[in-house]
N, C-alpha and C positions, 0 to 999 in steps of 0.2 A: 447380560446373562447368556450363557451358552445354550443354544437351541438343541433340543434332543431329537433323535431320529429313531424310529422303530420300523421294523420290516416283518413281513409274514408272507409265506407262499400259500397260495390257495388255488383250488381248481374251480374254474368258472363254468358252471352247468349251463348257463344261458348261451354259451358259445359252443355247445357240444356239436360234434360233426355227425354226419349221417351214419357213421359206424359207431355212434355212441361213445366216442372218445372226447374227453374234456381237456382243454388247454390249461397249462399251469402258468399262473402269473405271480409276479413278485409285487406286493403292495408296499410302497415306501411312504411313511407319514412323517412330515416335519412341521412342527408348530401348527397342527391342525389341518395342514394342506397335504394332499396325497396324490400319488401318481401310480398307475398300473403299468408294469413293464412285462412284456411277454418273454417267457423263457424259450418259446418255440418247442416246448415239450408237450406231448399228448399222452394221456393215460386213461385206462378204463375207470369209470367213476367208483366202482366198488373196490378198486385197488388203492384209492387215495385216503390217507388218514388226516382228517380235519384237525384233531388235537395236536398232532406232531408237525403237520405241514410237510409230510414226507410220503413217499410211496411205501405201501405196506410190504412186509416180507423181505426175504434175502435172495430173491431170484436175481439172475444176471441183469435183467431189465431194471429191477428196483435199485440195485447197487449202482448201476450206470447213471440213472436219472438222479438219484440222491447225491451222488458224487458231483454231478454237474451243478445241482442246486447249491451245494456247499461252496463251489467255486464262485457262483454268482453272488452268494452272500458275502464271501470274502472280498469280492470286487466292490460291493456296496460299502463295506466297512472301510476299505482302503480309501475310497473317494471321500467318505466322511472325515477320516483322519487327516487327509491331505488338506482339505478345506480349512479345518480347524488350525492345523499347523501353519498354514499360510496367513492366518489372522483375518480371514475373510468371513463374511456373514453367511452362515449356512441357510440356504433356501431351497425350496423344491425345484425352482428354475435352474439354479446353479448345479444342483445334483444331477438333474436330467441332462444338462449340457455336458457334464463330465462323463456321464454314463454312455451317452451316444457319441462321445468324442468330438463334440462341437466346440471349436476354439472360441474362447471368450474374446469379444471385441476389445482391442486395446484402447485404453484411455489416452488420448493424444494431448500433448502439452499445449499446443497453440489453440486447440479447441477450448480448453479450460481457460486460457488467458483471454481469448476473445469473448467467452461467456462472461467473465469477470468484468471486462470493459463495457460490454453491452449493458449489464446491470448498473454499472457505475454511471454511464451516460444518462440512464433513465432517472437517476437520483441526483443529477446536477441541479444545484439550487435548493436542494432539500438536505442531503447528507454530504454532498461534495461540491467544491468549487469547480468551475469549468476548467481552470488552469490545472487542477489535480487530474482531471480526466485527460487533458492533453498530454500531461507527463506520462501517464500510463499508456497512452496511444504511442508515444515515442518509444517507451520501453518495449512495447509489443513489437514494433517495427525492428528495433535493435535485436530482439531475440530471434525474430524471423530471419533477419540477415545473418545472424551468427549461425543458425542451423544450416543455412545454405552454404556458408563459408566453411564450416567444419564438417558437415555430413552430406552436403549436396542434396539436402531434403528440405521440404517446406514445413514438415512437422516431424515429431518424434514421439515414440511410446514413452510414457512417463517412467516406465521401469528402467529406462536407460539413464535416468538422472542419477548422478553420483557426485562425489567430491571433485573428481577430475573435470566433470562437466562445468562445475562452478568456477574452478581455477582457469579453465580454458576460456570461459566466457569473460572473465576478468581480463585475461591477456588480450582477447579480441577487442574489447572496448578500449583498452589503452593503446594497443599497437595499430589496429586497423582503423578504428573510429577516431583515434587521437583524442580520446576523452581524458581529462585530468583525473587525478586520483579521487578527489571528492565527488566529481560527477559520476565516475564509475561506481563508487559506493552507493550513490543515490539510485542508479539504475539497478544495481544488484539488490538493494533494499526493496524496490518495487517488485522485482522478480521473486524475492523471497516470500513476499506476501502470497503470490500465486502458488508457490511450492507448499506453504503452510496450509493453504486450502486443500491441497491434494493429500497432505498428511492427515489432516483432521477428518477427511472423508474416507480414510483407509485405502486410498488409491496408491499411496506410497507407504511402504513398510518402514522406511527410515528417511529422516530429513537429510538431504545431501548437504545442507549448510552446517550440519553438526561438525564441530571442530574447526569450521571456517571462521576466522576472526575478521569482522567488519569494523573498520575504524577509519575515521576521517583525520586528515592533517589539519592542524590549526592554521587558520588564515588570519593575517593581520587585517583588522577592520579599519581601513583607511577612512579618514574624515577630513573635512576642511578645517584649517586653522582659523583662529579669530580674524587674522589679517585677510586670508583668502575669502572668508565669508563676507567681511566688510567691503572688500573690493568688488564683489559681485553685487552686493546690496546697493552700493553707491554708483555703480556704472550706469550711464545713460546710453541706451542702444538706439540706433537709428531705426531699426525694424521693430514695429509694434509686437510682432510674434515673439521676438526674443525677450522683450520686456515682460510679456505675459507669461512665458515659460519660466523666466527668472523669478517672477513673483510667486508662482505656484511652488517652485523648487524651494524658495526661501521659507514659504509657509510650512513646508514639510520639515525644513531644518529646525523650525521652532515648535513643531508638534510631534515629530517622530513618525508621521504617517507614511506608509508605503504607497506606491503608485495605485495599487488596486483599491486601497482604502480611501484615498483622496478623490479618486475617480468617481466613486459612488457616494461621496459625502453629500448628505442632504441638509437642508436648513433645519429640519426637525431634530437633527442630532446635536444642535446647540441647546444646552440646558443651563439652568441656574445651579451653580455649584453650592456646596455647603458653606463656602466663604463669601457668598453673595456675588461672586464674579461669574463670568460665562465659562462654561466647560464644554468640551466635546465628549459625548457619550456614544461610543461606537462599538460595533461587533466586528473584530478583525476578520477579514475574509480568509486569510491563510490558516489561522488557528481556531477561528470561531470563538475566541475568548473576548471578554469585555474589556474595553480600555476607557478609562476616565482621565481626560487630559485638560488641565486648566489652560485656557487660551491666553498666551502671553501677549503683551501690547503690540509687538511687531506683527504677530499673526492676526490679531484682531483688526489692525489697520488695513491689512491686505484683504481681509474679508469685506470690509466696508468699501474698498476700492472697486470690487467687482459685484456688489450686490445688485446693481442695475444692468449688468452685462446681459445681452439678449439670451445667450446660451444658459446662463444661470436662471434667468426668469422663466424661460420656456421649459426647462428640464428640472427645475427645482434644485439645481446644484448650488453648492457654495462657491465653486471656482470653475472657470471654463477650461477644463482639462482636455488636452489633445491626446492622441494615441500615444502609447508608451514608446513606440518606435520614433515618432516625430519629436517627442519630448527629449529623448536621449540624443537624437541628432542635433537638435537646437542647442542642447547643453554643451555639446562639443564646440559649437560656434561661440557660445558664451565664454567657455574656458579660454579659447584662443584669444578672444578680444580682451580678456582680463589678465592675460599673461600667466595663466595657471597651467602647469605642466601635468597635473594629475589627470587620470582618466575619469572624468566626471560623468556619472550616470545618475539616474533619478534616485536610485536606492542609496546613493551616497548621502542624501539628505537625512535619511534615517540614522546612518552612522554618525553624522554630524550632531544631530539632536542628542544622541546617547553620550557622546564624548564631549565635544566643544561646548554645547549649550548646558547640559545638565551635570554630568559627572565631574567635569573640570571645575564647575562652580559650586561644588560641595553638596549637590543633591544626592541623598542616600541611594545606594544601588537598588535597594528594595523598591523605592518609589519609582525609579527609572524603569525597573522591570515591569511594574504594574502599568505604567503609561505606554510602554512598548507592546504590551499584550503578550509578554513571554510567559509560557507555562512553567518554565524551569529557570531558576536564578542563574544556573550555570551558563545559559545562553547569554545573559546580560553580562556576566563576568568576562566574556570574550572582549567586550568593549573596554572594560575597565583596565585591561592589560596594556592599553596604548595611551592611557591618560597620564603622561609623565608630569604634566603641570600639577595635577592633583597630588601625585606622589611627592613632588618637591615641596608643595605647600604643607602636607601633613608632616613630612620629615623636619621641616623648619620649625614647626610648632613643637615637635618632639625635642629638637635641639635647644629651643628656648626653655622648655620645661626642665630638661636635664641640667642646663646651665644655671638655672635659678636654684636648683637643689644643691649644686656643688658650691655655690658662692656663699 
């Protein structure tokens, strides 16, 4: 609701001079708060009209002072009009700053970004995962580097954000930082969250992302084939560390868990399912959504293999998971020794579960989506696009059906 402003001129008897002249003040009231502004005009008390807020009479002195008061009143109305037209919240403090010509302190982009990340860090483990905070820290650094590259400044007034700023930032991420298209979109999505905070707080009149289209390129979800998976399962490695990493990787191939989820997997998360078998009941770290996953025999055998492992016993873990960096490093060794040319990372296990283990074997995509903890079925459908075996199977069934109808 628009705040109203009222004003009145009055003579302050309490500040009368020794010559019995009283100063004229302008009283401005906004939402119950008021300020007294001196006009630097003095008048005899008997010449002042309280009802009109003017000097009495038509003398040269009266005309001059009243004309000056009209000018001040016009200035006050102009300030009020400008504040409203700018879409800012009218307040007595803002009015006084405008009256005395005090420049408003600009709101700076990096200060807002840093404040956002500070609050996010305090809520890690409660509202955010630590990995999410790290990604915003990386986005913060990219933004700071961009400002230095583009403007030779460490920070910038929010008012300078516009459509060109966004497109230049995209160009910087792709050309200078050598980010791929999808990575660039992720960083811009993080940045857009900061921009929307500014828009919602009325620090920005217009969203600079307006008319900017953010889209990701579709990426093939590479997965292990049945033969590649079998080769890894049956391979005997000389180094125990490779056998251990292989087992954890295979466990995720049969459960669909991401690294972050298997790393924090506890024994208490094994429950009795509705079918009488053992299930994993977890809360995915990335999406915070619940996943209920029946434990397949291969995965259960791997759990039994490590139930007495010291790391599992001491930490209450289901599997002795190493750091993500070490796991991925050892997986490259495993791929080399198995003669697999694909770039195997730990996350490939999740893709393999979605395609080779489930979708290719006729598990409905809705069930796969639930087990993966996806919030949107569209995310799961990205896996379904690469399941040629399932497509072939379904089409062969259709051919048989059509053939029987024609005969």
